[in-house]
NUBA-58359 format. One record per residue (C-alpha): residue number from 1; residue in one letter; x, y, z. Coordinates in pm, whole numbers, plus 50000, padded with zeros to 5 digits. Layout:
nr=NUM&rest=a&X=X&Y=Y&Z=Z
...
***
This chain:
nr=1&rest=x&X=50000&Y=50000&Z=50000
nr=2&rest=x&X=50123&Y=50349&Z=49916
nr=3&rest=x&X=50185&Y=50576&Z=50213
nr=4&rest=x&X=50212&Y=50949&Z=50266
nr=5&rest=x&X=50230&Y=51183&Z=50563
nr=6&rest=x&X=50008&Y=51492&Z=50583
nr=7&rest=x&X=50167&Y=51785&Z=50765
nr=8&rest=x&X=50041&Y=52132&Z=50852
nr=9&rest=x&X=50192&Y=52442&Z=51009
nr=10&rest=x&X=50037&Y=52500&Z=51350
nr=11&rest=x&X=50042&Y=52739&Z=51643
nr=12&rest=x&X=50044&Y=53044&Z=51417
nr=13&rest=x&X=49721&Y=53193&Z=51550
nr=14&rest=x&X=49504&Y=53111&Z=51250
nr=15&rest=x&X=49214&Y=52954&Z=51442
nr=16&rest=x&X=49193&Y=52624&Z=51254
nr=17&rest=x&X=49437&Y=52415&Z=51455
nr=18&rest=x&X=49186&Y=52204&Z=51646
nr=19&rest=x&X=49001&Y=52099&Z=51329
nr=20&rest=x&X=49316&Y=52049&Z=51122
nr=21&rest=x&X=49474&Y=51834&Z=51391
nr=22&rest=x&X=49197&Y=51577&Z=51337
nr=23&rest=x&X=49293&Y=51543&Z=50969
nr=24&rest=x&X=49673&Y=51554&Z=50950
nr=25&rest=x&X=49940&Y=51313&Z=51075
nr=26&rest=x&X=50223&Y=51560&Z=51152
nr=27&rest=x&X=50218&Y=51912&Z=51299
nr=28&rest=x&X=50488&Y=52175&Z=51252
nr=29&rest=x&X=50460&Y=52401&Z=51556
nr=30&rest=x&X=50574&Y=52764&Z=51540
nr=31&rest=x&X=50848&Y=52822&Z=51798
nr=32&rest=x&X=50810&Y=53194&Z=51861
nr=33&rest=x&X=51042&Y=53350&Z=51604
nr=34&rest=x&X=50781&Y=53410&Z=51331
nr=35&rest=x&X=50467&Y=53331&Z=51534
nr=36&rest=x&X=50354&Y=53168&Z=51854
nr=37&rest=x&X=50479&Y=53172&Z=52212
nr=38&rest=x&X=50515&Y=52931&Z=52503
nr=39&rest=x&X=50140&Y=52921&Z=52564
nr=40&rest=x&X=50048&Y=52848&Z=52202
nr=41&rest=x&X=50320&Y=52586&Z=52183
nr=42&rest=x&X=50185&Y=52408&Z=52491
nr=43&rest=x&X=49828&Y=52419&Z=52362
nr=44&rest=x&X=49933&Y=52288&Z=52023
nr=45&rest=x&X=50140&Y=52005&Z=52173
nr=46&rest=x&X=49834&Y=51913&Z=52380
nr=47&rest=x&X=49619&Y=51900&Z=52066
nr=48&rest=x&X=49878&Y=51683&Z=51893
nr=49&rest=x&X=49883&Y=51441&Z=52183
nr=50&rest=x&X=49502&Y=51422&Z=52186
nr=51&rest=x&X=49500&Y=51333&Z=51815
nr=52&rest=x&X=49811&Y=51110&Z=51803
nr=53&rest=x&X=49982&Y=51354&Z=51564
nr=54&rest=x&X=50361&Y=51367&Z=51529
nr=55&rest=x&X=50520&Y=51689&Z=51659
nr=56&rest=x&X=50778&Y=51900&Z=51479
nr=57&rest=x&X=50956&Y=52230&Z=51535
nr=58&rest=x&X=50868&Y=52494&Z=51274
nr=59&rest=x&X=51180&Y=52713&Z=51278
nr=60&rest=x&X=51218&Y=53056&Z=51125
nr=61&rest=x&X=51439&Y=53358&Z=51100
nr=62&rest=x&X=51370&Y=53594&Z=51395
nr=63&rest=x&X=51113&Y=53803&Z=51207
nr=64&rest=x&X=50768&Y=53824&Z=51362
nr=65&rest=x&X=50704&Y=54154&Z=51183
nr=66&rest=x&X=50709&Y=53984&Z=50842
nr=67&rest=x&X=50586&Y=53642&Z=50958
nr=68&rest=x&X=50922&Y=53493&Z=50859
nr=69&rest=x&X=50861&Y=53566&Z=50491
nr=70&rest=x&X=51170&Y=53785&Z=50432
nr=71&rest=x&X=51503&Y=53618&Z=50354
nr=72&rest=x&X=51748&Y=53728&Z=50626
nr=73&rest=x&X=52018&Y=53473&Z=50545
nr=74&rest=x&X=52284&Y=53732&Z=50458
nr=75&rest=x&X=52245&Y=53909&Z=50793
nr=76&rest=x&X=52375&Y=53621&Z=51003
nr=77&rest=x&X=52697&Y=53428&Z=51044
nr=78&rest=x&X=52664&Y=53048&Z=51017
nr=79&rest=x&X=52721&Y=53011&Z=51392
nr=80&rest=x&X=52441&Y=53260&Z=51456
nr=81&rest=x&X=52206&Y=53062&Z=51231
nr=82&rest=x&X=52286&Y=52740&Z=51417
nr=83&rest=x&X=52205&Y=52920&Z=51745
nr=84&rest=x&X=51880&Y=53067&Z=51605
nr=85&rest=x&X=51762&Y=52725&Z=51496
nr=86&rest=x&X=51882&Y=52551&Z=51813
nr=87&rest=x&X=51700&Y=52795&Z=52041
nr=88&rest=x&X=51371&Y=52721&Z=51869
nr=89&rest=x&X=51412&Y=52343&Z=51865
nr=90&rest=x&X=51515&Y=52340&Z=52231
nr=91&rest=x&X=51223&Y=52563&Z=52329
nr=92&rest=x&X=50972&Y=52318&Z=52184
nr=93&rest=x&X=51170&Y=52017&Z=52302
nr=94&rest=x&X=51153&Y=52137&Z=52663
nr=95&rest=x&X=50777&Y=52177&Z=52635
nr=96&rest=x&X=50742&Y=51831&Z=52481
nr=97&rest=x&X=50945&Y=51672&Z=52759
nr=98&rest=x&X=50741&Y=51849&Z=53027
nr=99&rest=x&X=50420&Y=51716&Z=52869
nr=100&rest=x&X=50539&Y=51363&Z=52802
nr=101&rest=x&X=50549&Y=51415&Z=52425
nr=102&rest=x&X=50816&Y=51328&Z=52168
nr=103&rest=x&X=50966&Y=51582&Z=51931
nr=104&rest=x&X=50991&Y=51397&Z=51600
nr=105&rest=x&X=51097&Y=51639&Z=51330
nr=106&rest=x&X=51207&Y=51987&Z=51222
nr=107&rest=x&X=51074&Y=52187&Z=50930
nr=108&rest=x&X=51200&Y=52537&Z=50847
nr=109&rest=x&X=50940&Y=52804&Z=50779
nr=110&rest=x&X=50885&Y=53055&Z=50501
nr=111&rest=x&X=51194&Y=53233&Z=50375
nr=112&rest=x&X=51424&Y=53002&Z=50570
nr=113&rest=x&X=51264&Y=52701&Z=50398
nr=114&rest=x&X=51297&Y=52854&Z=50053
nr=115&rest=x&X=51659&Y=52953&Z=50107
nr=116&rest=x&X=51758&Y=52619&Z=50260
nr=117&rest=x&X=51610&Y=52441&Z=49958
nr=118&rest=x&X=51887&Y=52590&Z=49743
nr=119&rest=x&X=52158&Y=52701&Z=49988
nr=120&rest=x&X=52401&Y=52431&Z=50114
nr=121&rest=x&X=52532&Y=52649&Z=50398
nr=122&rest=x&X=52188&Y=52710&Z=50547
nr=123&rest=x&X=52099&Y=52343&Z=50504
nr=124&rest=x&X=52416&Y=52254&Z=50693
nr=125&rest=x&X=52326&Y=52498&Z=50972
nr=126&rest=x&X=51985&Y=52336&Z=51007
nr=127&rest=x&X=52130&Y=51988&Z=51016
nr=128&rest=x&X=52410&Y=52082&Z=51256
nr=129&rest=x&X=52158&Y=52220&Z=51504
nr=130&rest=x&X=51942&Y=51911&Z=51473
nr=131&rest=x&X=52228&Y=51665&Z=51504
nr=132&rest=x&X=52364&Y=51841&Z=51813
nr=133&rest=x&X=52026&Y=51829&Z=51988
nr=134&rest=x&X=51904&Y=51485&Z=51875
nr=135&rest=x&X=52036&Y=51298&Z=51568
nr=136&rest=x&X=51708&Y=51105&Z=51557
nr=137&rest=x&X=51521&Y=51420&Z=51453
nr=138&rest=x&X=51382&Y=51406&Z=51099
nr=139&rest=x&X=51429&Y=51697&Z=50857
nr=140&rest=x&X=51127&Y=51789&Z=50644
nr=141&rest=x&X=51214&Y=51975&Z=50326
nr=142&rest=x&X=51127&Y=52033&Z=49964
nr=143&rest=x&X=51148&Y=51711&Z=49767
nr=144&rest=x&X=51491&Y=51654&Z=49614
nr=145&rest=x&X=51622&Y=51991&Z=49733
nr=146&rest=x&X=51951&Y=52092&Z=49892
nr=147&rest=x&X=51799&Y=52008&Z=50229
nr=148&rest=x&X=51802&Y=51641&Z=50129
nr=149&rest=x&X=52174&Y=51664&Z=50050
nr=150&rest=x&X=52236&Y=51840&Z=50380
nr=151&rest=x&X=52055&Y=51568&Z=50573
nr=152&rest=x&X=52263&Y=51302&Z=50399
nr=153&rest=x&X=52586&Y=51486&Z=50485
nr=154&rest=x&X=52489&Y=51494&Z=50853
nr=155&rest=x&X=52341&Y=51147&Z=50882
nr=156&rest=x&X=51981&Y=51262&Z=50936
nr=157&rest=x&X=51663&Y=51109&Z=50802
nr=158&rest=x&X=51500&Y=51331&Z=50540
nr=159&rest=x&X=51136&Y=51343&Z=50434
nr=160&rest=x&X=51066&Y=51466&Z=50080
nr=161&rest=x&X=50781&Y=51714&Z=50104
nr=162&rest=x&X=50547&Y=51811&Z=49822
nr=163&rest=x&X=50271&Y=52068&Z=49779
nr=164&rest=x&X=49935&Y=51988&Z=49629
nr=165&rest=x&X=49835&Y=52350&Z=49565
nr=166&rest=x&X=50164&Y=52498&Z=49445
nr=167&rest=x&X=50297&Y=52510&Z=49089
nr=168&rest=x&X=50637&Y=52363&Z=49013
nr=169&rest=x&X=50909&Y=52488&Z=48782
nr=170&rest=x&X=51086&Y=52262&Z=48530
nr=171&rest=x&X=51387&Y=52230&Z=48765
nr=172&rest=x&X=51166&Y=52090&Z=49042
nr=173&rest=x&X=51157&Y=52410&Z=49248
nr=174&rest=x&X=50835&Y=52575&Z=49360
nr=175&rest=x&X=50703&Y=52860&Z=49148
nr=176&rest=x&X=50763&Y=53182&Z=49347
nr=177&rest=x&X=50444&Y=53309&Z=49506
nr=178&rest=x&X=50477&Y=53640&Z=49321
nr=179&rest=x&X=50452&Y=53471&Z=48981
nr=180&rest=x&X=50117&Y=53436&Z=48801
nr=181&rest=x&X=49927&Y=53115&Z=48886
nr=182&rest=x&X=50181&Y=53012&Z=49149
nr=183&rest=x&X=49895&Y=52888&Z=49367
nr=184&rest=x&X=49645&Y=52625&Z=49255
nr=185&rest=x&X=49314&Y=52759&Z=49378
nr=186&rest=x&X=49095&Y=52471&Z=49261
nr=187&rest=x&X=49081&Y=52182&Z=49510
nr=188&rest=x&X=49011&Y=51924&Z=49238
nr=189&rest=x&X=49320&Y=52031&Z=49048
nr=190&rest=x&X=49523&Y=52012&Z=49369
nr=191&rest=x&X=49395&Y=51657&Z=49424
nr=192&rest=x&X=49492&Y=51559&Z=49070
nr=193&rest=x&X=49843&Y=51698&Z=49116
nr=194&rest=x&X=49889&Y=51524&Z=49451
nr=195&rest=x&X=49773&Y=51184&Z=49326
nr=196&rest=x&X=50007&Y=51212&Z=49027
nr=197&rest=x&X=50296&Y=51279&Z=49264
nr=198&rest=x&X=50207&Y=50998&Z=49504
nr=199&rest=x&X=50108&Y=50729&Z=49256
nr=200&rest=x&X=50335&Y=50805&Z=48961
nr=201&rest=x&X=50614&Y=51012&Z=49121
nr=202&rest=x&X=50565&Y=51279&Z=48857
nr=203&rest=x&X=50444&Y=51639&Z=48850
nr=204&rest=x&X=50369&Y=51866&Z=48556
nr=205&rest=x&X=50564&Y=52190&Z=48571
nr=206&rest=x&X=50437&Y=52536&Z=48494
nr=207&rest=x&X=50629&Y=52503&Z=48168
nr=208&rest=x&X=50417&Y=52193&Z=48093
nr=209&rest=x&X=50698&Y=51939&Z=48126
nr=210&rest=x&X=50671&Y=51622&Z=48336
nr=211&rest=x&X=50937&Y=51599&Z=48607
nr=212&rest=x&X=51019&Y=51325&Z=48858
nr=213&rest=x&X=50938&Y=51388&Z=49223
nr=214&rest=x&X=50935&Y=51191&Z=49548
nr=215&rest=x&X=50629&Y=51249&Z=49767
nr=216&rest=x&X=50668&Y=51134&Z=50128
nr=217&rest=x&X=50473&Y=51416&Z=50296
nr=218&rest=x&X=50225&Y=51669&Z=50166
nr=219&rest=x&X=50201&Y=52011&Z=50327
nr=220&rest=x&X=49886&Y=52206&Z=50404
nr=221&rest=x&X=49967&Y=52565&Z=50497
nr=222&rest=x&X=49771&Y=52630&Z=50815
nr=223&rest=x&X=49776&Y=53006&Z=50756
nr=224&rest=x&X=49573&Y=52983&Z=50434
nr=225&rest=x&X=49197&Y=53058&Z=50462
nr=226&rest=x&X=49095&Y=52737&Z=50284
nr=227&rest=x&X=49342&Y=52513&Z=50469
nr=228&rest=x&X=49074&Y=52308&Z=50643
nr=229&rest=x&X=48874&Y=52250&Z=50323
nr=230&rest=x&X=49187&Y=52159&Z=50129
nr=231&rest=x&X=49314&Y=51920&Z=50396
nr=232&rest=x&X=48975&Y=51748&Z=50418
nr=233&rest=x&X=48953&Y=51715&Z=50039
nr=234&rest=x&X=49307&Y=51581&Z=50002
nr=235&rest=x&X=49263&Y=51328&Z=50282
nr=236&rest=x&X=48939&Y=51196&Z=50136
nr=237&rest=x&X=49098&Y=51161&Z=49791
nr=238&rest=x&X=49400&Y=50975&Z=49928
nr=239&rest=x&X=49187&Y=50733&Z=50127
nr=240&rest=x&X=48965&Y=50672&Z=49824
nr=241&rest=x&X=49279&Y=50572&Z=49631
nr=242&rest=x&X=49390&Y=50335&Z=49912
nr=243&rest=x&X=49681&Y=50557&Z=50012
nr=244&rest=x&X=49768&Y=50519&Z=50380
nr=245&rest=x&X=49817&Y=50842&Z=50577
nr=246&rest=x&X=50073&Y=50818&Z=50856
nr=247&rest=x&X=50365&Y=51006&Z=51009
nr=248&rest=x&X=50715&Y=50881&Z=50919
nr=249&rest=x&X=50804&Y=50731&Z=51254
nr=250&rest=x&X=51093&Y=50515&Z=51134
nr=251&rest=x&X=51339&Y=50477&Z=50844
nr=252&rest=x&X=51112&Y=50198&Z=50718
nr=253&rest=x&X=50834&Y=50450&Z=50637
***
């Protein structure tokens, strides 16, 4: 049976967390640098425990003003970036330990995610922070991106993440949000794209070429207004196609 994880960004104050948590299998919890605080982190961990959802740290540049959407990579030394990431992971890890929960993975947010997908140095900073804290942590990142290479260099498990409602470029990268039609607004079209990625390991680019892709987790952005509808629609379509939905709890996933 085919398997895929469904993940969503949580604890960002969007008001859909409780409902989304009943649909997904992995939650990426904001650690305070782009959104959230200790209270929201605790509440979100509690929701994850109630719904048997895997818990991950959603790390960002320190940029609450811009919700972590501005690329600040050039402003920091590599050692500073390792510290920035480590602080966030440790903050959530401490909460997890206090609540009897397990921190399973790390997924960078926003501009940090986009930069790490193509920047070896930032990918190394992410992986160094993770390996120092717990080498069993799993890195979630864009399918086939530089983050995958970084995880391999540091001996970490990597999960190839895909997006049902984002366009892809012919090189496998995501179409920048500022480009026309970067977002797929029709849920049926998003379902079609996701099933093609899961079942056939292919996706059609914005340039209309078919490219290979590995789909181990699909992301639903919790800050989007239609996140709950999209997540519900995607889950129903996957189940109808006999695709199992589960968090990647071991290398055998």
